[in-house]
KEKE-3310 file (N, C-alpha, C; in steps of 0.2 Angstrom, whole numbers, plus 5000, padded with zeros to 4 digits):
npx = (5010:4997:4983:4972:4976:4989:5002:5007:4997:4994:5005:5002:4991:4996:5004:4995:4990:5002:5003:4991:4994:5004:4997:4990:5001:5006:4996:4996:5009:5007:4998:5007:5018:5024:5015:5001:4988:4976:4963:4964:4977:4993:5005:5022:5033:5046:5062:5060:5049:5053:5058:5046:5040:5049:5046:5033:5035:5043:5034:5023:5029:5028:5018:5004:5003:5007:4996:4986:4992:4991:4977:4974:4979:4970:4959:4957:4954:4943:4934:4934:4928:4915:4909:4905:4894:4890:4903:4904:4893:4897:4909:4904:4896:4905:4914:4907:4897:4904:4911:4900:4895:4905:4906:4893:4890:4902:4911:4907:4909:4922:4926:4919:4913:4923:4919:4914:4903:4885:4879:4872:4876:4890:4891:4888:4897:4909:4911:4920:4930:4940:4952:4946:4947:4955:4946:4937:4944:4948:4936:4933:4944:4941:4928:4933:4941:4931:4924:4934:4936:4924:4923:4934:4930:4923:4932:4943:4937:4934:4947:4951:4957:4962:4954:4955:4963:4980:4992:5006:5016:5029:5044:5045:5056:5072:5075:5061:5057:5065:5061:5048:5049:5056:5047:5036:5042:5043:5030:5025:5032:5027:5014:5014:5017:5005:4998:5004:5015:5007:4995:4977:4962:4946:4930:4930:4941:4954:4969:4982:4983:4993:5000:4993:4997:5006:4997:4988:4997:5002:4990:4987:4999:4997:4986:4992:5002:4995:4989:5001:5008:5018:5021:5024:5035:5046:5063:5073:5084:5080:5072:5082:5089:5080:5078:5091:5092:5082:5087:5100:5095:5089:5100:5107:5098:5089:5097:5102:5089:5084:5092:5089:5078:5062:5058:5068:5070:5057:5058:5068:5063:5052:5058:5065:5054:5048:5058:5061:5048:5046:5057:5055:5043:5045:5055:5048:5038:5045:5051:5040:5034:5044:5047:5035:5024:5013:4999:4993:4980:4981:4986:4976:4966:4971:4972:4958:4952:4958:4953:4942:4949:4955:4945:4939:4949:4952:4943:4948:4961:4959:4952:4962:4972:4966:4964:4977:4981:4985:4997:5014:5026:5040:5037:5039:5039:5025:5020:5024:5018:5004:5003:5006:4995:4984:4985:4981:4968:4962:4961:4953:4941:4938:4935:4924:4914:4913:4907:4894:4877:4877:4888:4899:4897:4901:4912)
npy = (4951:4939:4940:4932:4918:4917:4911:4920:4927:4920:4923:4936:4935:4927:4937:4946:4938:4938:4952:4954:4946:4953:4965:4960:4957:4970:4976:4969:4972:4986:4984:4980:4989:5006:5014:5019:5016:5008:4996:4989:4991:4988:4997:4995:4990:4988:4988:4980:4985:4995:4988:4983:4995:4999:4989:4993:5006:5002:4993:5002:5011:5005:4994:4997:5005:4996:4987:4996:4997:4983:4983:4992:4986:4975:4982:4988:4976:4971:4981:4981:4968:4969:4981:4999:5003:4990:4988:4998:4996:4983:4986:4994:4985:4975:4982:4992:4986:4977:4987:4995:4985:4983:4995:4997:4985:4977:4986:4991:4980:4979:4988:4986:4991:5001:5014:5023:5031:5034:5021:5023:5036:5035:5027:5035:5046:5040:5036:5028:5020:5011:4999:4998:5010:5009:5002:5012:5023:5015:5014:5027:5028:5019:5023:5035:5030:5024:5035:5042:5032:5033:5046:5047:5038:5042:5050:5041:5031:5039:5041:5028:5020:5007:5001:4990:4975:4970:4982:4989:4981:4978:4981:4994:5008:5011:5024:5029:5023:5029:5042:5042:5038:5049:5059:5055:5056:5070:5075:5069:5076:5090:5088:5085:5096:5104:5093:5085:5072:5060:5066:5064:5060:5062:5054:5050:5042:5041:5035:5038:5049:5057:5049:5048:5053:5043:5032:5035:5036:5023:5016:5021:5017:5003:5001:5005:4996:4984:4986:4987:4976:4975:4968:4955:4958:4964:4962:4949:4954:4966:4964:4960:4971:4980:4976:4979:4993:4997:4993:5000:5014:5014:5013:5025:5036:5036:5038:5052:5058:5055:5063:5076:5090:5098:5105:5099:5086:5081:5081:5071:5060:5058:5055:5044:5035:5034:5029:5017:5011:5009:5001:4989:4985:4982:4972:4962:4959:4953:4943:4935:4932:4924:4914:4910:4907:4898:4889:4878:4868:4873:4886:4892:4892:4901:4913:4914:4918:4930:4943:4943:4940:4953:4961:4955:4953:4962:4958:4946:4949:4958:4950:4940:4947:4951:4939:4935:4945:4945:4939:4941:4947:4950:4963:4960:4946:4944:4949:4940:4928:4931:4934:4922:4914:4921:4922:4909:4909:4920:4916:4905:4910:4919:4909:4903:4913:4916:4905:4906:4909:4919:4926:4925:4933:4946:4945)
npz = (4822:4824:4831:4832:4832:4836:4847:4855:4861:4872:4880:4883:4890:4901:4906:4911:4922:4930:4933:4940:4951:4956:4960:4970:4979:4980:4988:5000:5004:5006:5017:5028:5027:5028:5022:5023:5015:5013:5017:5029:5040:5047:5052:5050:5063:5063:5054:5043:5036:5028:5017:5011:5008:4998:4988:4985:4979:4968:4961:4959:4950:4937:4936:4935:4924:4914:4915:4909:4896:4891:4892:4882:4871:4869:4865:4851:4843:4849:4847:4833:4830:4836:4833:4835:4844:4850:4856:4865:4874:4879:4886:4896:4902:4906:4913:4921:4928:4938:4945:4950:4959:4967:4973:4979:4987:4991:4996:5009:5017:5019:5029:5040:5056:5058:5055:5065:5065:5062:5052:5039:5037:5036:5025:5014:5015:5014:5001:4989:4976:4979:4974:4962:4955:4944:4935:4933:4927:4915:4909:4905:4896:4886:4881:4876:4866:4858:4854:4846:4836:4830:4826:4817:4807:4795:4788:4786:4778:4767:4762:4759:4769:4779:4793:4801:4808:4808:4805:4795:4801:4812:4822:4835:4832:4839:4841:4841:4853:4863:4861:4865:4878:4884:4881:4888:4901:4901:4900:4912:4922:4919:4922:4935:4942:4944:4950:4962:4968:4979:4979:4981:4975:4981:4982:4967:4970:4966:4968:4964:4955:4949:4941:4929:4916:4912:4912:4902:4891:4890:4888:4875:4868:4869:4860:4848:4847:4845:4832:4824:4827:4837:4849:4844:4836:4842:4845:4852:4859:4863:4874:4884:4884:4889:4902:4907:4905:4914:4926:4926:4926:4938:4947:4943:4944:4955:4968:4967:4966:4979:4986:4982:4981:4978:4962:4955:4960:4957:4943:4941:4947:4939:4927:4930:4933:4921:4912:4919:4919:4905:4901:4909:4905:4891:4893:4900:4891:4880:4887:4891:4879:4873:4883:4890:4882:4881:4887:4899:4907:4920:4918:4910:4919:4929:4921:4916:4928:4932:4931:4939:4951:4953:4956:4968:4977:4988:4998:5002:5006:5017:5026:5028:5034:5046:5052:5056:5064:5078:5078:5082:5073:5062:5050:5036:5037:5041:5029:5020:5024:5024:5010:5004:5008:5003:4989:4983:4989:4984:4970:4971:4977:4967:4957:4962:4963:4949:4945:4948:4942:4927:4931:4924:4913:4916:4923)
capx = (5007:4991:4980:4967:4979:4996:5002:5009:4991:4995:5010:4999:4986:5000:5007:4989:4991:5008:5001:4986:4997:5008:4992:4989:5007:5006:4991:4998:5014:5004:4995:5012:5023:5023:5011:4994:4983:4973:4957:4967:4985:4997:5011:5028:5037:5053:5065:5058:5044:5056:5058:5040:5039:5053:5042:5027:5038:5045:5028:5019:5032:5026:5013:4997:5004:5007:4989:4983:4995:4987:4970:4974:4981:4964:4954:4955:4952:4936:4930:4933:4923:4908:4906:4905:4889:4891:4909:4903:4889:4901:4913:4900:4894:4911:4918:4903:4894:4909:4912:4894:4894:4910:4904:4887:4890:4908:4915:4905:4911:4929:4928:4914:4915:4928:4917:4913:4897:4879:4881:4870:4880:4897:4890:4888:4903:4915:4911:4927:4930:4946:4956:4942:4948:4957:4941:4934:4948:4948:4929:4934:4948:4937:4923:4937:4943:4926:4923:4939:4935:4918:4925:4939:4928:4922:4939:4947:4933:4935:4954:4952:4962:4959:4953:4955:4968:4987:4994:5013:5019:5036:5046:5046:5063:5075:5073:5054:5056:5068:5057:5042:5051:5057:5040:5032:5045:5042:5023:5024:5035:5023:5008:5015:5017:4998:4996:5010:5015:5003:4988:4972:4955:4941:4924:4933:4945:4960:4975:4988:4982:5000:5002:4989:5001:5009:4992:4985:5002:5003:4984:4988:5004:4994:4982:4996:5005:4990:4989:5008:5011:5024:5023:5028:5041:5051:5068:5075:5089:5076:5070:5087:5091:5075:5079:5097:5091:5078:5092:5105:5092:5088:5106:5110:5094:5086:5101:5101:5082:5083:5096:5087:5071:5059:5056:5073:5068:5051:5060:5072:5058:5048:5063:5067:5048:5047:5063:5060:5042:5047:5062:5052:5037:5048:5058:5043:5034:5049:5052:5035:5033:5049:5047:5029:5019:5009:4994:4990:4974:4982:4987:4970:4962:4973:4970:4951:4949:4962:4949:4938:4953:4957:4939:4938:4955:4952:4940:4953:4967:4957:4950:4968:4976:4963:4965:4984:4983:4988:5004:5019:5032:5042:5032:5041:5036:5018:5018:5025:5013:4997:5003:5006:4988:4979:4985:4976:4962:4959:4959:4948:4935:4936:4932:4917:4910:4912:4903:4887:4874:4877:4893:4905:4896:4904:4919)
capy = (4947:4938:4940:4927:4912:4917:4909:4925:4929:4916:4927:4942:4932:4926:4943:4948:4934:4941:4958:4953:4943:4959:4969:4957:4958:4977:4978:4966:4976:4992:4982:4979:4994:5012:5018:5017:5017:5002:4996:4987:4992:4987:5000:4991:4992:4986:4990:4977:4988:4999:4984:4983:5002:4999:4985:4997:5011:4999:4991:5008:5014:5002:4989:4999:5007:4989:4985:5000:4995:4977:4984:4996:4981:4971:4987:4988:4970:4971:4986:4978:4963:4971:4988:5004:5002:4984:4988:5002:4992:4978:4989:4997:4980:4971:4986:4996:4981:4975:4994:4996:4979:4984:5002:4997:4979:4975:4991:4991:4974:4980:4993:4985:4992:5006:5020:5028:5036:5030:5017:5027:5042:5033:5024:5041:5050:5036:5034:5027:5014:5007:4997:4998:5016:5006:5001:5019:5026:5011:5015:5033:5027:5015:5028:5040:5026:5023:5041:5043:5028:5035:5053:5046:5033:5044:5052:5035:5028:5043:5040:5021:5017:5001:5002:4984:4971:4973:4987:4991:4976:4979:4983:5001:5009:5013:5031:5030:5021:5034:5048:5040:5038:5056:5063:5053:5060:5078:5075:5068:5082:5095:5086:5085:5103:5105:5087:5083:5065:5060:5069:5059:5063:5059:5051:5046:5037:5040:5036:5040:5054:5060:5044:5048:5053:5036:5027:5037:5035:5016:5013:5022:5013:4997:5002:5005:4989:4979:4988:4987:4970:4976:4963:4950:4960:4966:4957:4946:4959:4972:4962:4960:4979:4983:4975:4982:5000:4998:4993:5006:5020:5014:5015:5031:5041:5036:5041:5059:5059:5055:5069:5083:5092:5103:5103:5094:5079:5079:5079:5065:5054:5057:5052:5037:5031:5033:5024:5010:5008:5007:4995:4983:4982:4979:4966:4957:4957:4949:4937:4931:4930:4919:4908:4909:4908:4893:4888:4872:4869:4878:4893:4894:4893:4907:4918:4915:4921:4935:4949:4942:4941:4960:4964:4952:4952:4966:4954:4941:4952:4961:4944:4936:4951:4951:4932:4935:4952:4944:4936:4946:4945:4956:4965:4956:4939:4944:4950:4933:4923:4933:4934:4915:4912:4925:4921:4904:4910:4925:4913:4901:4914:4921:4904:4902:4918:4916:4899:4908:4910:4925:4930:4926:4938:4952:4943)
capz = (4827:4823:4838:4833:4832:4838:4854:4859:4865:4879:4883:4885:4896:4906:4909:4915:4928:4934:4935:4945:4957:4959:4963:4977:4983:4982:4993:5006:5006:5009:5024:5033:5027:5031:5017:5026:5010:5012:5021:5035:5040:5053:5051:5052:5069:5062:5048:5037:5033:5023:5011:5008:5005:4992:4984:4983:4975:4961:4958:4956:4944:4930:4935:4933:4917:4910:4914:4904:4890:4889:4890:4876:4866:4867:4863:4844:4841:4852:4843:4826:4830:4839:4831:4840:4849:4854:4860:4871:4878:4882:4890:4901:4906:4909:4918:4925:4933:4944:4948:4955:4964:4972:4977:4983:4991:4994:5000:5016:5020:5020:5034:5046:5063:5058:5053:5070:5064:5059:5046:5033:5035:5034:5018:5010:5015:5012:4994:4986:4973:4981:4968:4956:4951:4938:4930:4932:4922:4909:4906:4901:4890:4881:4878:4872:4860:4854:4851:4841:4830:4826:4823:4812:4802:4788:4785:4784:4773:4761:4760:4758:4774:4783:4800:4805:4807:4809:4799:4796:4806:4813:4829:4835:4832:4846:4842:4843:4860:4867:4861:4869:4885:4886:4880:4894:4907:4901:4902:4919:4925:4919:4925:4943:4945:4947:4953:4964:4971:4985:4978:4981:4972:4984:4978:4962:4973:4962:4973:4960:4949:4947:4936:4924:4910:4910:4911:4896:4886:4889:4884:4868:4865:4868:4854:4842:4847:4842:4825:4821:4828:4841:4853:4841:4832:4846:4845:4859:4862:4866:4881:4888:4885:4893:4909:4909:4906:4920:4932:4926:4927:4945:4950:4942:4945:4962:4973:4966:4967:4986:4989:4980:4983:4974:4955:4952:4963:4953:4937:4941:4948:4932:4922:4932:4932:4914:4909:4922:4916:4898:4901:4912:4900:4885:4895:4902:4885:4876:4891:4891:4872:4872:4888:4893:4877:4881:4893:4901:4911:4926:4916:4908:4925:4932:4916:4916:4934:4934:4932:4946:4957:4954:4959:4974:4981:4995:5003:5005:5010:5024:5030:5030:5039:5052:5055:5059:5068:5084:5077:5083:5069:5058:5044:5030:5039:5040:5022:5016:5026:5021:5003:5002:5010:5000:4982:4981:4991:4979:4964:4973:4978:4960:4953:4965:4961:4942:4944:4949:4936:4924:4933:4918:4908:4918:4926)
cpx = (4999:4987:4975:4970:4986:4997:5005:5003:4992:5000:5007:4994:4990:5003:5001:4989:4996:5006:4996:4989:5001:5003:4991:4995:5007:5002:4993:5004:5012:5001:5001:5018:5021:5019:5004:4988:4979:4967:4959:4974:4987:5004:5017:5031:5044:5056:5063:5053:5047:5056:5052:5038:5043:5049:5037:5030:5039:5039:5024:5022:5030:5020:5006:4998:5004:5000:4985:4986:4991:4980:4969:4975:4975:4959:4952:4952:4944:4932:4929:4928:4916:4905:4906:4900:4889:4897:4908:4899:4892:4905:4909:4897:4900:4914:4913:4899:4898:4910:4906:4894:4899:4908:4898:4887:4896:4912:4913:4908:4919:4931:4922:4917:4920:4926:4916:4908:4891:4881:4879:4874:4887:4896:4890:4894:4909:4915:4918:4927:4936:4950:4952:4943:4951:4952:4937:4938:4948:4941:4930:4938:4945:4932:4927:4939:4937:4924:4928:4938:4929:4920:4929:4936:4927:4928:4943:4944:4934:4942:4956:4956:4958:4959:4954:4961:4975:4990:5002:5016:5026:5038:5046:5054:5066:5074:5066:5053:5059:5064:5051:5043:5052:5051:5036:5035:5043:5034:5021:5026:5030:5016:5008:5016:5010:4996:5002:5009:5011:4996:4983:4966:4950:4935:4926:4937:4951:4966:4981:4987:4988:5003:4998:4992:5003:5003:4989:4990:5002:4996:4985:4993:5001:4990:4986:5000:5001:4990:4995:5011:5018:5026:5026:5034:5047:5057:5070:5080:5086:5074:5076:5089:5086:5076:5086:5096:5087:5083:5097:5101:5090:5094:5108:5105:5090:5090:5101:5094:5081:5087:5094:5080:5068:5058:5062:5072:5062:5053:5064:5068:5054:5052:5064:5060:5047:5052:5062:5054:5043:5051:5059:5047:5040:5052:5054:5039:5038:5050:5046:5033:5038:5048:5040:5023:5014:5004:4992:4983:4975:4983:4980:4965:4964:4971:4962:4948:4953:4958:4945:4942:4954:4951:4938:4943:4955:4948:4944:4958:4965:4956:4957:4972:4973:4964:4972:4986:4986:4995:5009:5025:5034:5037:5033:5038:5029:5016:5019:5020:5006:4997:5002:4999:4983:4979:4980:4969:4958:4957:4953:4941:4933:4932:4925:4912:4908:4908:4895:4883:4874:4884:4899:4903:4899:4911:4922)
cpy = (4945:4936:4934:4920:4912:4915:4914:4929:4926:4920:4933:4940:4931:4932:4946:4945:4937:4947:4958:4950:4949:4964:4966:4958:4965:4979:4975:4970:4983:4990:4983:4984:5000:5017:5016:5019:5011:5001:4994:4988:4990:4990:4996:4994:4990:4988:4986:4980:4993:4995:4984:4990:5002:4995:4989:5002:5008:4997:4997:5011:5011:4997:4991:5002:5001:4987:4989:4998:4988:4978:4988:4991:4977:4976:4987:4982:4969:4975:4984:4973:4965:4977:4992:5003:4996:4985:4992:4999:4987:4980:4991:4991:4976:4975:4990:4992:4979:4982:4995:4991:4981:4990:5000:4991:4977:4980:4991:4985:4975:4984:4992:4987:4998:5013:5025:5033:5031:5027:5021:5033:5040:5030:5029:5044:5046:5033:5034:5020:5009:5006:4997:5005:5014:5005:5008:5022:5022:5013:5022:5032:5023:5019:5033:5036:5026:5029:5043:5039:5031:5042:5052:5042:5036:5047:5046:5031:5032:5042:5033:5018:5012:5003:4996:4980:4974:4976:4989:4987:4977:4982:4990:5002:5011:5020:5033:5028:5026:5040:5048:5041:5045:5060:5061:5056:5067:5079:5074:5074:5088:5094:5086:5091:5105:5099:5083:5075:5066:5063:5063:5063:5059:5058:5047:5041:5036:5041:5038:5044:5057:5055:5044:5049:5046:5031:5029:5035:5027:5013:5015:5018:5006:4996:5001:4999:4984:4980:4986:4980:4970:4971:4957:4951:4962:4960:4955:4951:4965:4970:4962:4968:4982:4983:4979:4990:5001:4998:4999:5013:5020:5016:5022:5037:5041:5039:5049:5062:5060:5061:5076:5084:5096:5100:5098:5087:5077:5077:5073:5059:5053:5054:5045:5032:5029:5028:5017:5007:5005:5001:4989:4980:4979:4972:4961:4955:4952:4942:4932:4928:4924:4913:4906:4910:4902:4893:4881:4873:4874:4885:4896:4896:4900:4913:4920:4919:4927:4941:4949:4943:4949:4963:4962:4952:4956:4962:4949:4944:4955:4955:4941:4940:4951:4944:4932:4941:4951:4941:4942:4943:4951:4957:4961:4949:4939:4945:4943:4928:4925:4933:4926:4912:4915:4923:4915:4905:4915:4921:4908:4904:4917:4915:4902:4907:4918:4909:4901:4910:4918:4929:4930:4931:4945:4951:4937)
cpz = (4825:4829:4838:4834:4835:4845:4858:4863:4872:4883:4886:4891:4902:4910:4913:4922:4933:4937:4941:4951:4960:4962:4970:4982:4985:4988:5000:5008:5009:5016:5029:5032:5030:5026:5019:5021:5008:5018:5028:5035:5047:5051:5054:5058:5069:5056:5042:5033:5027:5016:5007:5005:4998:4986:4981:4978:4968:4958:4955:4950:4937:4930:4933:4926:4912:4910:4909:4897:4887:4888:4883:4870:4864:4864:4856:4841:4843:4848:4836:4826:4831:4836:4837:4846:4854:4859:4866:4876:4882:4887:4897:4906:4910:4914:4923:4930:4939:4948:4953:4960:4969:4977:4982:4988:4994:4998:5007:5020:5022:5026:5040:5053:5064:5057:5059:5069:5062:5053:5039:5031:5033:5027:5013:5009:5013:5005:4990:4983:4975:4975:4962:4952:4945:4933:4928:4926:4915:4906:4902:4895:4884:4878:4874:4865:4855:4850:4845:4835:4826:4823:4817:4806:4795:4785:4782:4778:4766:4758:4758:4763:4777:4790:4805:4804:4809:4803:4801:4801:4806:4820:4829:4835:4839:4847:4844:4851:4865:4867:4865:4876:4888:4886:4886:4901:4907:4903:4909:4923:4925:4922:4933:4946:4948:4951:4956:4967:4978:4984:4978:4979:4976:4980:4972:4964:4969:4967:4970:4954:4946:4942:4930:4917:4907:4909:4904:4890:4885:4886:4877:4865:4864:4861:4848:4842:4844:4834:4821:4823:4832:4845:4850:4837:4836:4846:4852:4862:4865:4873:4886:4889:4889:4900:4912:4910:4912:4926:4932:4928:4935:4949:4949:4944:4952:4968:4973:4968:4975:4989:4987:4982:4978:4967:4952:4954:4959:4946:4936:4942:4942:4927:4924:4931:4925:4911:4912:4919:4909:4898:4904:4908:4894:4887:4896:4896:4881:4880:4891:4884:4871:4877:4890:4888:4876:4888:4893:4905:4917:4924:4913:4914:4928:4927:4916:4922:4936:4935:4938:4952:4958:4958:4966:4979:4988:5000:5006:5009:5017:5029:5033:5035:5046:5056:5058:5063:5074:5084:5078:5079:5065:5052:5038:5031:5038:5033:5018:5018:5023:5013:5001:5003:5005:4992:4980:4983:4986:4973:4966:4974:4971:4956:4956:4963:4954:4941:4945:4943:4933:4926:4928:4913:4910:4921:4922)
residu = (MET:ARG:THR:GLU:THR:GLY:THR:ARG:LEU:PHE:ALA:VAL:ASP:ASN:LEU:ARG:VAL:LEU:LEU:THR:ALA:LEU:VAL:VAL:ALA:HIS:HIS:VAL:ALA:VAL:THR:TYR:GLY:ASP:ILE:PRO:LEU:TRP:TYR:TYR:THR:GLU:PRO:ALA:ALA:ASP:PRO:SER:GLY:THR:ALA:LEU:ASP:ILE:LEU:VAL:VAL:PHE:ASN:GLN:ALA:PHE:PHE:MET:GLY:PHE:PHE:PHE:LEU:ILE:SER:GLY:PHE:PHE:THR:PRO:GLY:SER:HIS:ASP:ARG:LYS:GLY:GLY:ARG:ALA:PHE:VAL:ARG:ASP:ARG:LEU:VAL:ARG:LEU:GLY:VAL:PRO:LEU:LEU:VAL:PHE:LEU:LEU:LEU:LEU:ARG:PRO:LEU:LEU:THR:ILE:GLY:GLU:HIS:GLY:MET:PRO:PHE:TRP:LYS:TRP:TYR:ILE:VAL:SER:TRP:ASP:PRO:GLY:PRO:MET:TRP:PHE:VAL:GLU:VAL:LEU:ILE:VAL:PHE:ALA:LEU:LEU:TYR:ALA:TRP:TRP:ARG:ARG:ALA:GLY:ARG:SER:GLY:ALA:GLN:LYS:ALA:GLY:ALA:GLN:GLU:THR:GLY:VAL:GLN:GLU:ALA:GLY:ALA:PRO:SER:LEU:LYS:GLY:VAL:VAL:LEU:PHE:THR:LEU:GLY:LEU:ALA:ALA:ALA:THR:LEU:LEU:TRP:ARG:ILE:PRO:VAL:PRO:GLN:GLY:THR:TYR:VAL:PRO:VAL:LEU:GLY:LEU:PRO:THR:PRO:TYR:PHE:LEU:PRO:GLN:TYR:ALA:ALA:MET:PHE:ALA:ALA:GLY:VAL:VAL:ALA:PHE:ARG:ARG:GLY:TRP:PHE:GLY:ALA:LEU:PRO:ARG:ARG:ALA:GLY:ARG:ALA:GLY:PHE:VAL:VAL:ALA:GLY:VAL:ALA:THR:VAL:LEU:LEU:LEU:PRO:PRO:ALA:ALA:LEU:THR:THR:GLY:LEU:VAL:ALA:VAL:ALA:ILE:ASN:ALA:LEU:TRP:GLU:SER:VAL:PHE:ALA:VAL:GLY:MET:ILE:VAL:GLY:LEU:VAL:VAL:LEU:PHE:ARG:GLU:ARG:PHE:ASP:ARG:GLN:GLY:PRO:ARG:GLY:ARG:PHE:LEU:SER:ALA:ASN:ALA:TYR:ALA:VAL:TYR:VAL:LEU:HIS:PRO:LEU:VAL:LEU:VAL:ALA:ALA:ALA:TRP:ALA:VAL:ARG:GLY:LEU:HIS:ALA:ALA:ALA:VAL:VAL:LYS:PHE:ALA:LEU:VAL:LEU:ALA:VAL:SER:LEU:PRO:LEU:CYS:TRP:GLY:LEU:ALA:TYR:ALA:VAL:ARG:SER:LEU:PRO:GLY:ALA:ARG:ARG:VAL:LEU)
# end
């Protein structure tokens, strides 16, 4: 896959748009479901809230890992073009500045009137990056990548190895995909013994630290995918197989996971999440490569503003939920209404903010 000219870059950009929309949908579902982990929530008073919880569980199993994989995919080329120091500086600006703006300025706007203590005290004790935890972790991964490239540069030069461009282009083998999936499941199981599901890390604001093995593995897989041209080399049948495997794993593994407890349940869940994530990611990569590998003006608009949407969407979602808080309707109805209103508003706000002087340097 030639990342400079290949149309499949449009497919990856379009995938980022899809995942950003899923982030918005995810947080609207949390707003009206029974998992109260958002700035404003209305716990469901009817059975439709269960459907929203299921959406959250399935989303969580793969979509942030997919984000990290795409981030990893773009990392080597950026480092190649800019060099180590400029790459680090760019990552700190592009990721660090929005993180600080969210922490210092946007975060207080999301919980005005809800802290029940003097503002200055609440401002300090409520330090939490919210959805920008993704940016926090991505900064760490980017710095680790830059360190790895620097540490390995002299050895690669002595050996005459190439450090840039696509190398060993070709699709990953079925055996390799299976071993990666099983290894991820095993790492997740071992990690969740000390870091069980539901763990939350205050201050750092990590809402899902129990998924860190997946995030790290997917970022690394994205780096390798860039070097070896995996996105372009995956056969069409791999896409269909990915969706089928994800569906079969859901049917076979989720029922026993729900009926068991303890370490057995943790192991089954880890296996299901790993198989489901890999299957969905492979399936979506091939689907978008084959069907959505172009961008017109609308696609370019959505793609250019996707990162800003990620940063700004909590403001829109909280405002929209407050606006309809007096509406008496089923949870899934309010979810659909707020999502339909919020998606265009998120992209509109993102465009307006990116139109400010200097904003596009970081967004």
